[in-house]
C-alpha positions in Angstrom: 0.0 0.0 0.0 1.3 3.4 -0.9 1.9 5.9 1.9 0.4 9.3 2.0 3.8 10.9 1.3 4.2 8.7 -1.8 0.8 9.7 -3.1 1.6 13.4 -2.5 5.0 13.0 -4.2 3.5 11.5 -7.3 0.7 14.1 -7.4 3.2 17.0 -7.2 5.5 15.3 -9.8 2.6 15.0 -12.2 1.7 18.6 -11.6 5.2 19.6 -12.5 5.1 17.5 -15.7 1.8 19.0 -16.7 3.1 22.5 -16.2 6.3 21.6 -18.1 4.2 20.4 -21.1 2.3 23.7 -21.2 5.6 25.6 -21.1 7.3 23.5 -23.8 4.2 23.8 -26.0 4.0 27.6 -25.5 7.7 28.6 -25.5 9.5 25.7 -27.1 12.2 23.5 -25.5 14.8 26.3 -25.6 12.5 29.0 -24.5 10.9 27.1 -21.6 13.4 27.9 -18.9 13.4 26.3 -15.5 12.2 29.6 -14.1 9.2 29.6 -16.4 8.4 26.0 -15.6 8.6 26.8 -11.9 6.3 29.8 -12.3 3.8 27.7 -14.3 3.9 25.0 -11.6 3.8 27.5 -8.7 7.0 26.2 -7.0 10.5 27.3 -6.4 13.6 26.1 -8.4 14.8 24.3 -5.3 11.5 22.5 -5.0 11.6 21.5 -8.7 15.1 20.1 -8.4 13.9 17.8 -5.7 12.0 16.0 -8.4 14.0 16.6 -11.6 17.6 17.4 -12.2 17.3 19.0 -15.7 14.9 19.8 -18.5 16.1 16.6 -20.2 15.0 14.6 -17.2 11.6 16.3 -17.3 11.2 15.4 -21.0 12.3 11.8 -20.3 9.5 11.6 -17.6 7.0 13.1 -20.0 8.0 10.6 -22.6 7.7 7.7 -20.2 4.3 9.0 -19.0 3.1 9.0 -22.6 4.5 5.5 -23.2 2.5 4.2 -20.2 -0.6 5.7 -21.7 0.3 4.0 -25.0 0.9 0.6 -23.4 -2.5 0.9 -21.6 -4.1 1.9 -24.9 -2.7 -1.1 -26.8 -3.6 -3.5 -23.9 -7.2 -2.4 -23.7 -8.1 -1.1 -27.2 -6.7 -3.9 -29.4 -7.1 -7.2 -27.6 -10.4 -8.4 -28.9 -11.7 -9.3 -32.4 -11.4 -6.8 -35.2 -8.3 -5.2 -33.7 -7.3 -3.9 -37.1 -10.6 -2.2 -37.7 -10.2 -0.6 -34.3 -6.7 0.5 -35.1 -7.7 2.1 -38.4 -10.6 3.9 -36.7 -8.3 5.2 -33.9 -5.7 6.4 -36.3 -8.2 8.8 -37.8 -9.6 9.9 -34.4 -6.1 10.6 -33.1 -5.3 12.9 -36.1 -8.7 14.8 -36.1 -8.9 15.2 -32.3 -5.3 16.1 -31.6 -4.7 19.3 -29.6 -2.6 22.0 -31.5 -0.4 22.6 -28.4 0.5 18.9 -28.3 1.3 19.0 -32.0 3.6 22.0 -31.6 5.4 20.2 -28.7 5.9 17.2 -30.9 7.5 19.3 -33.7 9.7 21.2 -31.3 11.0 18.1 -29.6 11.9 16.5 -32.9 13.7 19.7 -34.0 15.5 20.0 -30.7 16.5 16.3 -30.8 18.6 17.0 -33.9 20.8 19.3 -31.8 20.6 17.6 -28.4 22.0 14.1 -28.1 20.3 13.4 -24.7 16.9 14.5 -26.1 17.5 12.5 -29.3 18.0 9.4 -27.3 14.7 9.9 -25.4 12.7 10.6 -28.6 14.3 7.6 -30.3 13.6 5.2 -27.4 9.9 6.4 -27.3 9.5 5.9 -31.0 11.1 2.4 -30.9 8.9 1.3 -28.0 5.8 2.6 -29.7 6.7 0.7 -32.9 7.4 -2.5 -30.9 3.9 -2.3 -29.4 2.4 -1.9 -32.8 4.5 -4.7 -34.3 3.4 -7.0 -31.5 -0.2 -6.2 -32.3 0.4 -7.0 -36.0 1.9 -10.3 -35.1 -1.1 -11.3 -33.0 -3.4 -10.3 -35.9 -1.4 -12.4 -38.3 -1.8 -15.4 -36.1 -5.6 -14.8 -36.2 -5.5 -14.5 -40.0 -6.7 -10.8 -39.9 -3.8 -9.3 -41.8 -1.4 -10.4 -44.6 0.9 -13.1 -43.3 3.6 -12.0 -45.8 4.1 -8.7 -44.1 7.1 -8.2 -41.9 5.5 -6.9 -38.6 8.5 -4.8 -37.6 8.9 -3.1 -41.0 5.1 -2.6 -41.4 4.8 -1.1 -37.9 7.7 1.3 -38.6 6.0 2.3 -41.9 2.6 2.9 -40.3 4.2 4.9 -37.5 5.9 7.2 -40.0 2.8 7.5 -42.2 0.7 8.5 -39.1 3.3 11.1 -38.0 3.4 12.4 -41.6 -0.3 12.9 -41.7 -0.3 14.5 -38.2 2.4 16.9 -39.3 0.6 17.8 -42.5 -2.7 18.4 -40.7 -1.0 20.9 -38.3 1.0 22.7 -40.9 -1.5 23.2 -43.7 -4.7 25.0 -42.5 -6.3 24.5 -45.9 -5.9 20.7 -45.8 -9.2 18.8 -46.2 -8.5 16.7 -43.1 -11.6 14.6 -43.2 -10.9 13.5 -46.8 -7.2 12.9 -46.0 -8.1 10.7 -43.0 -10.6 8.7 -45.0 -8.0 8.1 -47.7 -5.4 7.2 -45.1 -7.7 4.7 -43.5 -8.4 3.1 -46.9 -4.7 2.9 -47.7 -3.9 1.2 -44.3 -6.8 -1.2 -44.7 -5.6 -2.3 -48.1 -2.0 -2.5 -47.0 -2.9 -4.9 -44.1 -5.6 -7.0 -45.9 -4.6 -10.6 -46.3 -3.4 -11.4 -49.8 -5.4 -13.8 -52.0 -2.2 -15.3 -53.3 -0.4 -18.2 -51.5 1.7 -17.0 -48.6 5.4 -16.8 -49.2 6.0 -18.2 -45.7 4.1 -21.4 -46.5 
């Protein structure tokens, strides 16, 4: 059983992370100073350093928090029948319902990662873990005969991940994009990509 102090510690830690996300989204990684994060969270620098030693450590914690959400998502959304139908539906929902500030944070972190090796390692590990979760889902669906058995799950997962991020990037950068039409086309493309082939499997 967790003690009251542990619960309070985790609550404050989450509050700092939420405040940090708002600062990063508003001011960018470089512009979001420790002082600004502290002001947003309503704490002193000394108090913040009790929880995190640097901005990179804060980003690592945010990435891990997002990964936990992703793991939970995969465990509960895609375990039953028609997992691929659910996946295709959720791809569209995640693009059309994404928050602009979350999107700007995504762009800024990717840009900053090209200059910051520590941050690059965090972003790369998060992407690899997400791709692994998706690849594991594709393997399960192959065993159930729901998707093409000839597909390499790891390569297919990486491709789908990149395509999703590409659509997300496009939707945030082009205000004239017909998002509904693009999402419908993307769903159709993914469905056809994953559909079992009618020819004999090369693995047979």
